[in-house]
N, C-alpha and C positions, 0 to 999 in steps of 0.2 A: 361571175366573171363575164365581161363583155368582150367577145372576140372581134376580129376585124370586120366580120359580117354583121356586127351589132346584134347578135343573138345571145340571149341569156335563158337560163332555166328558172322558171318561177314555180315555187312550191309553197304550200301553206305550212305554218308551224302549229304544233298542237296547243301551245299556250301563247296567245297573241301578246300578252303582257310581258313575256320574257324577252328582254332586250339583247340577251346573249345566248341564243339557242345552241344546243349541241346537236350532233348528228341524230341522236335518238329523239330529239324534239321536232324533227322534220318529217313530213309525210313523204313517201317515196314516189307517189304519182303527182305529176304536175304538168306544166305547159312550157314548151319552147316558144319564146316570143322574140320578135324583132323590136329593138328600141327605136321609136320614131322621133322622140324629142326628150331632151333633158332641160329642166328648168330649175335654176337655183333660187330658192326663196329667201326673203330677208332674215328668217330665223335660222339660216344656214342648213336647212333641210333641202332635199332635192326631190322634185316632183318628176316622175318618169311616165311618159306616154308610150305604151307598148301595143303591139298588134300580135295576137296569138297566131302561131303557125301550126303546131301539132301537139298532140298529147305525147308525154314521154314518162319514162320510169327511171329512177336512179338505180344504177347497177351497183356502184360502189363509190365510196368517198375516197378522194385523193388527199394525201397529207399535204397541207399547205398552211404555214403559220400566219399568213397575211389575211386570207379569206377562205370561206367555205367553198370547196371545189369537188366536183364529182363527175364520174363517167355516166352518161345516160344513154338509153336506147329509145328510139321512137316507137310509139304504139300505133301501128298502122290503122287508118280509118277503113271501114268497109268500102270495097271497090265497086260493088253492085248493089242496087236496091232490089230486094226480092219482094214478091207480092206480100209476104208475111210482114216484112219491115214497113211497107207502105200502109198496110192495114193497121199496124201497131202505131204508126205515126199519126194516123187519123184519129185513133182512139185517144192517144195522149193529148193531141190538140184539143179534142172535145172536153177532156177532163180539165185541161189548163184553162179553157174558156170558163168553166164553172168556178175554178179556183179564183180567177181574176174578178169575176162578178161578186164573189163572196168576200174578197179581200178589200180592205179599205185603204191599202197602201200602194196598190198598183194602178196606174192609169189605164183606162179602157183602150187607148190607142196601142197598147202593147199587143193586143190581139191582132191588130192590123198588120204589124210587122211579123208576127208569128205565121200568119197565113201566107206571107210572101216568101217564106223560107223554103228552099229546095234541098232535099236530102235529110234522111233521118238522123244522121250523126250531128249535123249542124243544128237541127231542131232540138235535139237532146241537150246540146251545150247551152243554147239560149234559154230554154225553159228552166234548166237547172240553175242558171244565174239569177232567175227571178223568184224562185221558190224560197220562202223564208224558213230555211232549215240551217241549223248550226253546222259549222265545218266538220266537227267530229262525226255527226250523223251523216253528212254527205259522203265523207270518206268511208264510213262503214258500208254505205250503200254501194259505193264505187268498188270497194274490195270484193263485196259479195257478187257484184255484176261481173267483174273480171274473172273471179273464180269460176263462175258458170260458163263464161265465154271460153275459157281454157278447156273446161270439161267437154264442151261441144266440139271444139277444134281438134282435141285429141281423139275424140270418137270418130270424126270424119276421116282421120288418117289411119284408122285401124279397123280390122274386122274380127269378129268372134268366130272361132273355128272349132268344130267338133268332128272327131273321126274315131274309127275303130282300128286297132292295130294289134299285131301279135306281141306278146309280152317281151320277147327278145329284141324287138325293135324300139322299145320305149326310150332307151337311152339315146339312140341316134335321133329319134323324132324330137325329143325335148331339147336337143342341141340345136335343132333347126328353128323350133318355135318355143322358146323358153317362157314366153308370156311376160306379164308385168313383173312377177317374182318367180313363179314356177307354175307349170300346168296343173290342172286338176285331173287326176287319174282315178278311174273307177273300174273295178272288175266287171266283166260281162258274164252272162250265163254260158256263153260259149267258152269252153275250157281253153286256157292259154291265151286268151284275148282280153283286152281292156279298152275302155272308152277314154279318150283324152280330149280335154277342153283347154283351149289356149287363145291367145290374141296374136294376130299377124299384121304387120304393117302393109298398107295398101301399095306402097311403092315397089316392094319386092315379092308381092303376093304370088304371081304365077310361077316365078322361079322356085319358090319354096313348095308350092303344090306339086311340082314335078319331082322334087326331092322326096317329099312325103310318100308319093305313090311308089317311087323306086324302093322305099324302105318297107313297103307292104301295107301302107295305110289304105283303108277302104271306107266306103260310106262317108266321104268327106262332106260336111255341111258347113256352109259359110253364111254368117248372119251379120247384117249391119248393126253397129252399135249406136244407140241414141246419144248417150252421154258416157264419159269415161273419167273417173276420178281416181287419181293415183293415191 
């Protein structure tokens, strides 16, 4: 559906030969684009010129008997280029250089345009559009990449916490740091005490540490999490 701002959501379908795809035939990741031009052809088809704006994900489909409609959410692009991202971009550019030289279908001047691109996110989009990979394979790679990104983002927002506490305080402490499902509790050699392992959110970390100490927790150890998979 084209809104007043001429923006539409573009998504690929699993079977390009299907002229009447259902919701299950549509990939959930796509692109929000602005319609630049509409051109009606003699065979009564319409050619549409669009400009991509941002990546987006379908949250849910909306019942509409006339056309396929959905609520979408924007997938934000990285706001800062880290040294790691810049190094990876250089590596990808080098590999793509080899790919173009081996390929008989891509013109050599593609490399010139690639070298002029600024930003790892834009570079990834352009290279992906030139790689001869079928849509299902591209979608599988995208899903895998998003899964890994979410794991890293979750890890950055949480800390792994280990502490020792008297057994009578376990119930109070687990109510403060319940973890992903439940904390890991192991008895200590010190009678009446246990070791408790859990996960705490970075945003309310210090407030919870104060509560844990007031409940008798000792030897609190906090460790960064590299990746976190629910």
